[in-house]
C-alpha positions as CSV (number, residue, x, y, z in Angstrom):
1,M,-46.8,12.7,-13.6
2,A,-47.4,9.0,-14.2
3,V,-44.9,6.3,-15.9
4,Y,-46.8,6.4,-19.5
5,T,-48.4,9.3,-20.8
6,S,-51.6,9.1,-22.2
7,R,-51.8,9.1,-25.8
8,N,-53.1,7.6,-29.5
9,R,-50.8,4.6,-29.8
10,T,-51.0,3.0,-33.2
11,D,-48.7,0.4,-33.8
12,A,-49.9,-3.3,-32.5
13,S,-46.6,-5.3,-33.7
14,P,-45.6,-7.5,-31.4
15,N,-42.1,-7.1,-29.4
16,R,-39.2,-7.0,-32.1
17,A,-35.6,-8.6,-31.1
18,S,-34.2,-5.0,-31.6
19,E,-36.5,-3.4,-29.0
20,S,-36.0,-3.1,-25.3
21,K,-39.0,-3.9,-23.2
22,S,-39.3,-0.3,-22.2
23,E,-40.1,0.9,-25.6
24,F,-42.1,-2.0,-26.3
25,F,-44.3,-1.3,-23.1
26,E,-44.2,2.7,-24.2
27,R,-45.3,1.9,-28.3
28,I,-47.4,-1.3,-27.7
29,A,-51.3,-0.4,-29.1
30,G,-54.1,-1.9,-28.5
31,P,-56.8,-2.1,-25.5
32,F,-55.0,-5.5,-23.8
33,W,-51.7,-3.2,-23.3
34,D,-53.7,0.1,-22.6
35,Q,-55.1,-2.2,-19.3
36,V,-51.4,-2.9,-18.3
37,R,-50.1,0.6,-18.5
38,D,-53.4,2.3,-16.5
39,V,-52.6,-0.7,-13.8
40,I,-48.8,0.1,-13.4
41,N,-49.5,4.1,-13.5
42,E,-52.0,3.0,-10.7
43,W,-49.8,1.2,-8.5
44,W,-46.9,3.4,-9.1
45,S,-49.1,6.3,-7.6
46,H,-49.4,4.0,-4.5
47,L,-45.7,4.1,-4.0
48,P,-44.8,7.0,-1.4
49,D,-43.5,9.9,-3.1
50,H,-39.8,9.4,-2.4
51,A,-39.6,6.6,-4.0
52,Q,-41.4,7.2,-7.3
53,S,-39.1,8.8,-8.9
54,G,-36.5,6.0,-8.9
55,L,-38.5,3.4,-10.0
56,R,-40.5,5.2,-12.7
57,S,-36.6,5.9,-14.2
58,R,-36.1,1.9,-13.7
59,L,-39.6,1.1,-15.6
60,L,-38.4,3.6,-18.0
61,D,-35.0,2.2,-18.9
62,R,-33.6,1.6,-22.5
63,N,-30.8,0.0,-21.8
64,S,-31.4,-2.9,-19.5
65,D,-34.7,-5.1,-19.5
66,T,-33.6,-7.0,-16.5
67,N,-34.2,-3.1,-14.5
68,V,-37.6,-2.4,-16.1
69,F,-38.8,-6.2,-14.9
70,S,-36.7,-6.0,-11.3
71,A,-39.0,-2.8,-11.1
72,L,-42.0,-4.5,-12.2
73,W,-41.4,-7.5,-9.6
74,E,-41.1,-4.9,-6.8
75,L,-44.2,-3.0,-7.9
76,Y,-46.1,-6.3,-7.9
77,L,-44.9,-7.0,-4.5
78,H,-45.4,-3.7,-3.0
79,E,-49.1,-3.8,-4.6
80,M,-50.1,-7.2,-3.2
81,L,-49.2,-6.8,0.1
82,L,-50.9,-3.9,0.0
83,G,-53.7,-5.1,-1.3
84,S,-53.2,-8.5,1.9
85,G,-53.7,-5.9,4.4
86,C,-50.4,-5.0,5.1
87,T,-48.6,-1.7,6.2
88,V,-45.6,-0.9,3.8
89,E,-42.2,0.4,4.7
90,L,-39.9,1.2,1.9
91,E,-36.3,0.3,2.4
92,P,-36.3,1.1,6.6
93,G,-33.2,1.4,8.4
94,I,-32.7,-1.9,9.9
95,G,-30.1,-4.2,9.9
96,T,-26.3,-4.5,11.1
97,R,-25.0,-3.7,7.9
98,G,-25.3,0.1,7.3
99,K,-28.1,-1.2,4.2
100,N,-31.4,-1.0,3.8
101,P,-33.8,-4.1,2.5
102,D,-36.9,-3.2,0.4
103,F,-39.8,-3.5,2.5
104,L,-40.4,-3.8,6.2
105,V,-44.0,-5.1,6.7
106,T,-47.2,-4.7,9.1
107,R,-49.5,-7.1,9.5
108,D,-51.8,-8.0,12.5
109,G,-48.9,-6.3,14.5
110,K,-46.5,-8.6,13.4
111,Q,-43.4,-7.5,11.4
112,F,-41.6,-9.0,8.9
113,V,-39.1,-7.6,6.0
114,V,-39.2,-8.5,2.0
115,E,-36.4,-8.4,0.0
116,A,-37.0,-9.0,-3.9
117,I,-34.4,-9.9,-6.5
118,W,-35.2,-10.4,-10.1
119,T,-33.1,-13.4,-12.3
120,T,-33.4,-14.6,-15.4
121,Q,-31.2,-17.0,-17.2
122,R,-28.2,-16.2,-18.8
123,L,-27.1,-17.4,-22.4
124,G,-24.0,-19.0,-23.2
125,D,-22.4,-19.1,-26.6
126,P,-23.7,-15.6,-28.3
127,G,-23.3,-17.6,-31.3
128,T,-26.2,-19.4,-30.9
129,I,-28.6,-16.6,-31.2
130,L,-29.7,-14.1,-34.2
131,P,-28.3,-10.5,-33.8
132,P,-31.9,-8.9,-32.9
133,H,-31.6,-7.1,-36.4
134,L,-31.3,-9.8,-37.9
135,N,-34.0,-11.8,-36.1
136,D,-36.5,-8.6,-37.1
137,A,-35.4,-8.4,-40.5
138,I,-37.0,-11.8,-40.8
139,D,-39.6,-12.0,-39.1
140,S,-40.7,-8.5,-40.9
141,V,-41.0,-11.3,-44.0
142,P,-44.5,-11.3,-45.1
143,S,-45.6,-14.9,-44.6
144,P,-49.4,-15.4,-44.2
145,N,-49.0,-19.1,-45.2
146,F,-45.9,-20.5,-43.6
147,F,-43.7,-20.5,-40.6
148,V,-39.6,-20.7,-40.8
149,S,-37.5,-22.5,-38.8
150,C,-34.4,-21.0,-38.6
151,E,-31.3,-22.7,-37.8
152,I,-27.2,-20.8,-37.6
153,E,-24.4,-23.4,-39.6
154,K,-22.4,-20.3,-39.4
155,T,-21.6,-16.7,-37.7
156,G,-19.9,-13.9,-40.1
157,S,-18.2,-10.7,-38.3
158,A,-20.8,-8.5,-39.2
159,T,-24.7,-8.4,-39.8
160,P,-25.2,-9.5,-43.3
161,P,-27.2,-7.4,-46.0
162,Q,-30.9,-7.9,-44.3
163,K,-32.7,-6.4,-47.9
164,R,-31.4,-9.2,-49.6
165,L,-31.7,-12.1,-47.4
166,K,-35.9,-10.8,-47.0
167,S,-36.3,-10.1,-51.1
168,E,-34.8,-14.3,-51.4
169,L,-37.2,-15.5,-48.6
170,M,-40.0,-13.8,-49.7
171,R,-39.5,-15.0,-53.4
172,W,-38.7,-19.0,-51.8
173,L,-42.2,-19.3,-49.5
174,A,-44.4,-17.6,-52.9
175,D,-43.3,-20.4,-54.5
176,L,-44.6,-22.8,-52.3
177,D,-48.2,-24.1,-51.3
178,P,-48.9,-25.2,-48.2
179,D,-51.2,-27.5,-48.6
180,R,-48.9,-29.5,-51.2
181,V,-46.3,-29.1,-48.3
182,I,-49.0,-30.8,-46.1
183,A,-49.8,-33.5,-48.1
184,E,-46.5,-34.5,-49.3
185,H,-45.0,-34.4,-45.9
186,E,-48.4,-36.5,-44.6
187,R,-45.8,-39.4,-47.1
188,D,-42.9,-38.3,-45.5
189,V,-41.6,-36.0,-47.6
190,P,-39.3,-33.2,-45.9
191,L,-40.3,-30.2,-45.8
192,P,-39.2,-27.7,-47.7
193,K,-35.4,-26.2,-46.9
194,Y,-33.8,-23.2,-47.9
195,T,-30.0,-22.3,-46.9
196,W,-28.7,-18.6,-47.3
197,Q,-25.4,-17.6,-46.9
198,E,-23.9,-14.1,-47.7
199,A,-21.1,-12.2,-46.0
200,G,-19.5,-15.0,-43.5
201,W,-22.9,-16.1,-42.8
202,C,-24.6,-19.1,-43.5
203,L,-28.4,-20.2,-42.1
204,S,-30.5,-22.6,-42.9
205,F,-34.4,-22.0,-42.6
206,E,-37.3,-24.7,-43.2
207,A,-41.0,-24.1,-44.1
208,I,-43.8,-25.5,-42.0
209,P,-47.2,-24.6,-43.2
210,R,-49.6,-22.6,-40.8
211,S,-53.1,-24.4,-40.3
212,P,-55.5,-23.5,-42.4
213,G,-57.0,-21.3,-40.0
214,K,-54.0,-19.7,-39.3
215,R,-53.0,-18.5,-42.9
216,G,-54.1,-15.1,-44.2
217,D,-52.4,-12.8,-41.6
218,P,-49.6,-11.2,-43.6
219,T,-48.2,-9.3,-40.0
220,S,-48.0,-11.9,-37.5
221,R,-44.5,-13.6,-36.9
222,T,-42.6,-15.3,-39.3
223,I,-40.2,-17.0,-37.4
224,G,-41.7,-19.9,-35.5
225,I,-39.0,-22.1,-34.1
226,Y,-35.8,-20.1,-33.5
227,P,-32.1,-21.6,-33.0
228,A,-31.9,-23.4,-30.2
229,M,-29.9,-21.4,-27.4
230,D,-27.2,-22.7,-24.7
231,W,-27.7,-21.5,-21.4
232,L,-25.0,-21.1,-19.1
233,D,-26.8,-21.4,-15.9
234,N,-29.7,-23.8,-14.2
235,D,-32.4,-22.7,-12.0
236,S,-31.6,-24.7,-9.3
237,E,-28.1,-22.9,-9.5
238,R,-29.5,-19.1,-10.2
239,V,-32.3,-19.6,-7.8
240,F,-29.4,-20.6,-4.5
241,D,-27.4,-17.6,-5.8
242,A,-30.2,-15.3,-5.6
243,V,-30.8,-16.4,-2.1
244,K,-27.6,-16.2,-1.0
245,R,-27.1,-13.3,-2.0
246,K,-29.5,-11.6,-0.4
247,G,-29.5,-13.4,2.4
248,G,-26.7,-12.1,4.0
249,K,-26.9,-8.4,2.9
250,Y,-27.9,-6.7,5.8
251,G,-26.7,-8.7,9.0
252,D,-28.9,-9.3,11.9
253,L,-32.7,-8.2,11.3
254,E,-34.0,-9.4,14.2
255,L,-37.2,-10.3,12.4
256,P,-38.6,-12.5,9.8
257,F,-36.9,-12.0,7.1
258,I,-38.4,-13.4,3.1
259,V,-36.5,-13.3,0.2
260,A,-38.6,-13.1,-2.8
261,V,-37.5,-14.1,-6.0
262,G,-39.0,-13.9,-9.3
263,H,-37.7,-16.5,-11.1
264,A,-37.8,-15.4,-15.3
265,A,-37.5,-19.4,-16.6
266,A,-37.7,-20.8,-19.6
267,F,-39.2,-24.3,-18.0
268,P,-39.7,-23.7,-14.2
269,E,-40.1,-26.8,-12.0
270,D,-40.4,-27.0,-8.1
271,E,-37.9,-29.6,-8.2
272,D,-35.4,-27.0,-9.3
273,I,-36.7,-24.9,-5.9
274,E,-36.6,-28.0,-4.5
275,T,-32.9,-28.7,-4.7
276,A,-31.8,-24.9,-4.6
277,L,-33.1,-24.7,-0.9
278,Y,-33.8,-27.7,0.8
279,G,-30.7,-30.0,-1.5
280,S,-30.7,-32.6,-4.1
281,S,-32.5,-35.5,-3.9
282,V,-30.8,-39.0,-3.7
283,E,-31.3,-42.6,-3.9
284,Y,-29.0,-45.0,-1.3
285,S,-28.8,-48.7,-1.9
286,H,-28.6,-50.8,1.2
287,A,-28.2,-54.6,0.9
288,G,-30.7,-54.3,-2.4
289,A,-33.1,-52.2,-0.3
290,P,-33.1,-48.5,-1.8
291,T,-33.7,-45.5,0.2
292,F,-34.0,-42.0,-0.1
293,G,-32.4,-38.6,0.9
294,R,-31.3,-35.5,0.7
295,R,-27.6,-34.2,0.4
296,P,-26.6,-30.6,2.8
297,D,-25.9,-28.6,-0.8
298,G,-29.6,-27.2,0.0
299,Y,-29.8,-23.1,1.0
300,W,-31.1,-24.3,4.2
301,T,-29.4,-28.1,4.5
302,A,-25.9,-26.7,4.0
303,T,-23.7,-27.8,6.5
304,Y,-21.3,-25.7,7.0
305,N,-23.0,-22.2,6.4
306,H,-25.7,-22.2,9.6
307,A,-26.3,-18.2,9.2
308,H,-28.9,-19.1,6.4
309,G,-31.0,-19.7,9.1
310,R,-31.5,-15.6,9.2
311,V,-33.8,-16.5,6.3
312,S,-37.3,-17.6,7.1
313,G,-38.2,-17.9,3.5
314,V,-38.3,-17.7,0.4
315,L,-41.3,-16.4,-2.0
316,I,-41.3,-17.4,-5.7
317,V,-42.9,-16.6,-8.6
318,D,-42.5,-18.6,-11.9
319,N,-42.1,-15.9,-14.6
320,P,-44.1,-12.9,-13.2
321,A,-45.2,-10.2,-15.9
322,P,-48.2,-8.0,-16.4
323,W,-49.6,-10.9,-18.0
324,T,-49.3,-13.3,-15.5
325,W,-49.9,-11.1,-12.0
326,A,-53.2,-12.0,-11.9
327,K,-52.9,-16.2,-12.6
328,R,-49.4,-16.9,-10.7
329,T,-49.7,-18.1,-7.3
330,P,-46.9,-17.1,-5.0
331,V,-45.3,-19.6,-3.3
332,L,-43.6,-19.0,0.3
333,W,-40.7,-21.6,0.8
334,Q,-40.3,-22.3,4.1
335,S,-37.1,-22.4,6.2
336,P,-36.7,-26.4,8.1
337,D,-33.9,-24.2,10.5
338,P,-35.7,-24.0,13.9
339,S,-33.3,-20.8,14.6
340,S,-35.2,-18.9,11.7
341,P,-37.7,-16.6,13.2
342,P,-41.0,-18.2,11.8
343,V,-43.1,-15.8,9.5
344,T,-46.7,-17.0,8.2
345,A,-48.0,-16.7,5.0
346,L,-50.1,-14.3,3.3
347,P,-53.5,-15.8,2.1
348,T,-52.9,-15.4,-1.6
349,W,-49.7,-17.4,-1.1
350,A,-49.3,-21.2,-1.2
351,T,-46.5,-22.8,1.2
352,A,-43.8,-25.4,0.7
353,Q,-41.8,-26.9,3.6
354,L,-39.7,-30.1,4.3
355,V,-40.6,-32.2,6.3
356,G,-38.4,-35.2,6.4
357,I,-37.2,-35.1,3.5
358,Q,-40.8,-34.6,2.1
359,V,-42.0,-31.6,0.5
360,E,-45.2,-30.8,1.8
361,H,-47.5,-28.1,-0.5
362,Q,-50.0,-26.2,0.7
363,S,-52.7,-24.1,-1.5
364,A,-52.9,-20.8,-0.9
365,A,-56.4,-19.7,1.0
366,H,-57.7,-17.0,-2.2
367,P,-56.8,-16.7,-5.4
368,T,-53.6,-14.1,-6.4
369,H,-56.1,-11.8,-8.1
370,T,-58.1,-10.9,-4.9
371,A,-55.5,-9.2,-3.8
372,L,-54.2,-7.0,-6.0
373,G,-57.8,-5.3,-7.2
374,L,-57.5,-7.3,-10.4
375,S,-60.2,-9.6,-12.3
376,E,-59.4,-13.3,-12.4
377,H,-59.0,-13.1,-16.1
378,W,-56.9,-9.5,-16.4
379,P,-55.8,-8.5,-18.8
380,I,-59.2,-8.9,-21.0
381,G,-58.5,-10.0,-24.4
382,E,-56.2,-10.8,-26.9
383,A,-52.2,-9.3,-26.5
384,F,-51.9,-9.9,-30.3
385,P,-55.4,-9.4,-32.0
386,R,-55.3,-12.0,-35.5
387,H,-55.2,-9.3,-38.6
388,H,-57.5,-10.9,-41.6
389,Q,-56.5,-10.4,-45.2
390,S,-59.7,-8.9,-47.1
391,N,-60.7,-11.4,-49.8
392,P,-62.1,-9.7,-53.3
393,A,-65.9,-10.5,-54.1
């Protein structure tokens, strides 16, 4: 048994908005994605027999992308620990609250505990995003010469007729000359716009010419700029909440404890992690001379809860996914609390440590890919190779 079966796959189109990540990984064709499936299958086979069935079910879950990515995050962590010379016990019976953390890790005679959590940004107003089937309908309009930007002016109570939307967009785009639009735009003429209204919906489109070298592929995505999205939370709050949720879940472990956060974010910044863990930075002014400090609102620096010293470190990887596994360096943010059991970073982890009010960073001793058994530029090749129309002789 494996997670993904070996079969002839022919559909190499990008992830559709209405398609779950599980369906996408199973469906997508091409050498790039064959490598991804092969490595997932191999890493999955390295799990103990009793853990394989549950993780496989999560990887194939068509109802929750979060479940898929959290399973991939745990699979990545397990493989990294093994590749770093560790022995790993899954869900050990330790702690004082009757719950089992993800990994008990032993390396060079020393033990520590790792608990994984996946976080992702939550959307605010759902009216600011295109419904998946409407998104897919627009993206399926052949548009080899233009991208379109799309804005939602008004939302209807039901999905509008997609066939008419597609045919009207095709006619509008077919009447436009990309070279002429570029020449006019250079003279400050606005880009062509089109407004579509039906069934209570109002969508506005803007045609953006593709550069000459990027034209001619009728299978490329049509939407180049999506409607602006409102996020319900920010990165620092999300990381703080994730570490707080896991940090006290198991009671006293009597071992160094790392919370490993798979940090999915549109624009990840170290400053957000600093704020979440060490407190927000602040400038004070005394007699005209500014000084800098940190507010006591970080996970480890909050004055109201010293139980947070149970967590020795927080391991962060920004946007971990199969196509970034070999490239992103994990960062171990170390506790400044003297009551925290000390933990040693693995050779492929960078570190961050609070010294005074400043955060000192140290690079990893070895590249990430060396612990994963992957090449530096894995996966090799292009995820979505371009397809050109043949020109008649």
